[in-house]
C-alpha positions in Angstrom: 103.1 165.5 10.4 106.0 163.0 12.8 109.5 164.4 12.8 112.3 162.4 10.5 115.6 162.9 11.8 118.6 162.6 9.6 122.3 163.6 8.7 123.2 164.7 5.2 127.0 163.3 4.5 129.0 163.6 0.8 131.9 161.2 -0.2 133.4 162.8 -3.3 130.2 164.2 -3.9 128.2 160.8 -4.0 125.8 162.1 -1.4 123.1 160.8 1.2 121.1 160.9 4.0 121.8 158.5 7.0 118.5 157.9 9.7 119.6 155.7 12.1 116.6 153.3 12.1 117.8 150.5 15.2 115.3 151.0 17.8 112.9 151.0 14.6 110.8 154.8 14.5 110.6 154.0 11.2 108.2 151.2 11.0 106.2 153.1 14.1 106.3 157.2 11.9 105.6 155.0 8.2 102.8 153.7 9.5 100.7 155.0 6.6 104.2 155.3 3.7 106.3 152.7 2.5 110.1 152.5 2.3 109.5 153.8 -1.7 108.0 156.2 -1.4 109.6 157.9 1.8 112.3 157.3 -0.1 112.1 158.8 -2.8 110.2 162.0 -2.1 113.4 162.3 1.4 116.4 162.5 -1.7 113.9 164.1 -4.1 116.0 167.6 -4.6 112.9 169.8 -5.6 110.3 169.1 -2.6 113.0 166.9 -0.1 117.1 166.9 1.1 117.7 165.6 -2.2 120.9 163.0 -2.1 122.1 160.0 -4.2 120.6 157.4 -1.9 119.6 156.8 1.3 121.1 155.3 4.0 118.7 153.1 7.3 121.0 152.2 9.9 120.5 149.2 11.0 121.0 146.4 14.5 122.5 143.6 14.0 122.9 140.8 15.8 126.1 139.5 14.8 128.1 143.2 14.0 127.9 146.6 15.6 125.2 147.8 12.8 123.6 146.9 9.3 123.6 149.1 6.4 120.7 149.4 4.0 120.8 151.4 0.6 117.8 152.5 -0.8 119.3 155.1 -4.6 117.0 158.2 -5.4 114.6 156.2 -7.1 112.9 154.4 -4.3 114.9 150.7 -4.9 117.3 149.3 -2.7 120.2 147.7 -3.7 122.6 145.7 -2.0 125.3 148.2 -1.9 127.1 151.4 -2.4 130.6 151.8 -1.7 130.9 155.5 -0.9 128.0 155.7 1.0 129.8 152.6 3.6 132.1 154.8 3.6 129.9 157.6 4.6 127.6 155.2 7.4 131.4 153.4 9.0 132.3 157.7 9.9 128.6 158.3 11.0 128.7 154.8 12.7 132.0 156.4 14.3 129.8 159.4 15.9 127.9 157.4 17.5 129.9 156.0 19.4 128.9 151.7 17.7 132.2 151.8 16.3 136.6 152.0 16.6 138.7 152.6 14.3 138.2 148.8 12.2 135.7 146.0 11.9 133.5 145.5 10.4 129.2 145.4 9.7 127.2 143.7 8.0 124.8 144.3 4.3 122.6 143.0 2.0 126.0 142.3 0.1 127.8 140.6 3.2 129.4 142.0 6.2 131.6 145.1 4.8 134.6 145.3 6.3 136.7 149.0 7.7 138.7 151.3 8.6 137.7 154.7 9.9 140.4 157.7 10.0 139.5 161.1 10.6 137.7 162.4 7.7 137.5 159.5 5.4 137.2 155.3 5.1 138.0 152.6 3.8 136.5 149.7 3.4 136.9 146.7 2.2 135.0 144.1 -0.5 135.2 140.5 -1.7 136.8 140.3 -5.8 134.4 140.8 -8.5 132.1 138.0 -10.1 130.8 138.0 -13.0 134.1 139.2 -15.1 133.2 139.9 -18.9 136.5 141.1 -21.0 136.6 142.6 -24.4 132.9 142.6 -25.2 131.3 144.8 -27.6 127.7 146.3 -28.3 126.0 148.9 -30.6 124.0 151.7 -29.5 122.9 154.0 -32.0 124.4 152.5 -34.7 128.3 152.7 -33.1 129.6 150.2 -31.7 130.8 149.7 -28.1 133.6 147.8 -26.8 133.3 147.1 -22.7 133.7 144.9 -20.0 131.5 143.8 -17.3 131.7 142.8 -13.4 129.7 142.7 -10.0 131.3 144.1 -6.8 127.9 144.0 -5.4 126.0 146.3 -8.0 126.9 144.8 -12.0 129.0 147.7 -13.1 129.6 147.6 -17.6 133.3 149.8 -17.6 134.3 151.5 -21.2 137.5 153.1 -21.9 137.4 156.1 -23.8 139.8 159.4 -25.2 138.5 161.8 -23.6 136.0 161.4 -20.7 135.6 165.4 -20.8 133.1 165.1 -24.0 131.2 162.1 -23.2 127.4 162.7 -23.0 126.6 160.9 -19.6 123.1 160.6 -19.4 122.8 160.1 -22.8 124.6 157.4 -23.2 125.0 156.1 -19.8 121.1 156.1 -20.1 121.5 154.1 -23.3 123.2 151.1 -22.1 122.2 152.2 -18.6 119.2 150.0 -20.9 121.1 147.9 -23.9 119.0 144.6 -24.1 123.0 142.8 -23.3 121.6 143.9 -20.0 118.4 143.0 -19.4 116.8 142.6 -17.1 118.0 144.1 -14.6 120.1 146.8 -16.2 123.7 147.5 -15.4 125.7 150.6 -14.0 127.7 151.7 -16.6 131.3 153.7 -16.1 133.5 156.0 -18.2 137.1 155.2 -18.0 140.6 157.4 -19.1 143.8 155.5 -18.5 145.9 158.3 -17.8 150.2 157.4 -16.6 149.5 157.9 -13.0 145.7 157.8 -11.8 142.3 157.1 -13.7 139.4 159.2 -14.5 136.3 157.9 -14.0 132.8 158.9 -15.0 130.0 157.4 -13.9 125.7 156.3 -14.6 123.9 155.0 -11.4 120.9 152.8 -11.9 118.3 153.9 -9.8 119.5 158.1 -9.7 119.7 157.6 -13.1 122.0 160.8 -13.8 125.5 160.9 -14.0 126.7 161.2 -10.4 129.8 163.5 -8.6 131.5 159.8 -7.9 130.1 156.1 -6.7 132.3 154.0 -5.3 131.3 150.7 -7.0 132.2 152.7 -9.8 135.9 153.7 -9.1 137.0 150.2 -7.4 135.2 148.4 -10.7 136.7 150.3 -13.3 140.2 150.3 -11.4 140.1 146.2 -11.2 139.5 146.1 -14.5 142.2 148.9 -15.3 144.3 146.8 -13.8 143.4 143.1 -15.4 144.1 144.6 -18.2 147.1 145.8 -17.6 146.5 149.2 -18.4 147.2 150.0 -14.3 148.8 148.9 -11.2 147.3 149.2 -7.5 147.3 151.2 -5.5 145.3 152.5 -8.3 144.2 156.2 -7.2 140.7 157.1 -9.3 139.6 160.6 -10.4 136.0 161.4 -10.2 134.4 164.9 -10.6 133.5 164.8 -6.9 137.5 164.4 -5.6 140.2 161.2 -5.9 139.2 157.6 -4.3 142.2 155.4 -4.0 141.8 151.2 -4.9 144.1 149.0 -3.2 143.6 146.2 -5.3 144.9 143.0 -3.4 142.9 139.4 -2.3 140.1 142.0 -1.6 139.5 145.0 -2.9 140.4 148.6 -1.0 138.4 151.5 -1.7 139.8 154.8 1.1 138.2 158.4 0.4 136.8 161.5 2.5 133.6 160.4 3.9 132.1 164.7 5.3 129.1 166.0 7.2 127.3 168.0 5.7 124.2 169.2 7.9 121.8 167.0 10.4 118.1 168.2 9.6 114.6 166.4 9.9 111.9 165.9 7.3 108.1 165.4 8.4 105.8 162.7 6.9 102.2 163.2 7.3 
């Protein structure tokens, strides 16, 4: 049995298992196990440590570190913004960074600002923005918006976000022919006077999560584009509040907390 040491962190209820792999020790210890199978085992809520995603902190030639992100199902994604905020706090604890800078990711360099108890990340403006289109699910028409903030998001505004069956409807939209072949994350958004409330079905987790950083960012961006909100936007999720500021770039700020350090054994 080979030990894999990890740290569990959460950002507004979105929880991650972070592994320092700068010395390549995963490669040594996972010789007979694929990364996909390892991530699925580690993130399994019944048989593993349980998490929405797994983050590898890797060596980078240009930046203090590189972030690799894997969904719970073992698939690799180019971005996870709550995960990015957590890995910033983790890197600070390791002494790799100070209060601000950039780190590498599959979606390109990500700017950050660290402060005790939380972090903000800076990302480029969304691409592939599509406003006010519709599609049908189970003979019901839904008005929606779409954009990419590293990963795809479909934004659906609702009157009462508490009554939405996020898992059932989210799964149907995620796999809808409109978004094939890759599918999409799905955000159900209620606009209030001074904030927006967001519930997200996450692709790769294949369920609702307590929070989704890129989902909050996407929802806030669309809400401002449709003149339903003004920057900075407070985004209320089941796991807590995030703040999105929209300038020439987009900024996501919120808490990043340690849960525990642990060890997972692989054969």
